[in-house]
N, C-alpha and C positions, 0 to 999 in steps of 0.2 A: 163577805160574806155567802149563803147559803141561795139557793134560785127556790125563788118564790114559784110555787104552782097552782097555776091555778083550777079553778072548777071546768070539768068537763065537758061540750055543748055536744048535743048529735046534733050533726049535718046530713040529712036529710036524705038529698041524694046519693048521700053513698054510703052511709049509714054507719056511721063509723061512728065513734066516740071521737072527738079532739079537744085534745091537752094544748097547752103550753107551761112554757118551764122559758123563766126568768130573770137577771141581777139585777136589775132595773134599773139599769146605767144609765142614762141618759145619752146620744153618744150623738154628734155632732162632719154631716160630712163633705157643708160647705154650701150646703143647699137648705138640708134639712133637717132636722131634730127627729131620732130614734131613738128604741130600744131594741133591741135584739131579742127575740127568744129560738129558746130550739120549739118545734110541731111535732106532735105528734099523733096518729092515727091506732084506737085501741090499744094505744104503752108503744109504739114502736114511729122511731122517730123516724119526722119527714122532712123536718128542714130543720137544715143548723145553721143555729146564727141568721131568721129572717129575718128586714128591719120591719118594724109597725115606729107610723111617721104618727108621731107627739098632738094630738090636737089641734088647730091651731088656738082657742083658750088655751092653756095648756103654754104653748110660748108664746101666745102673747103676754103668758104673766110671767115667764119666764124672764126675756126681757126685759119687761119691767124693773124684776127685781134686781138683772143685773146690773141693770142705769141705776141704779136709787146704789148697789155696792162702788160703784163707779166714779 
């Protein structure tokens, strides 16, 4: 599955445009649900496999789907 590239966002304090790529796979580390992103500033990789936690609402929705399926 190809990575999804997100729209660039200007970060005022750094004067860079930040974009990220992700495979949109939800992961669980035993504590948190997260999606890994590669983060770029002006096209240069600055964070590899940066973890962005899903929102509590998304986590609750996932839990309800898992509970219904079991």
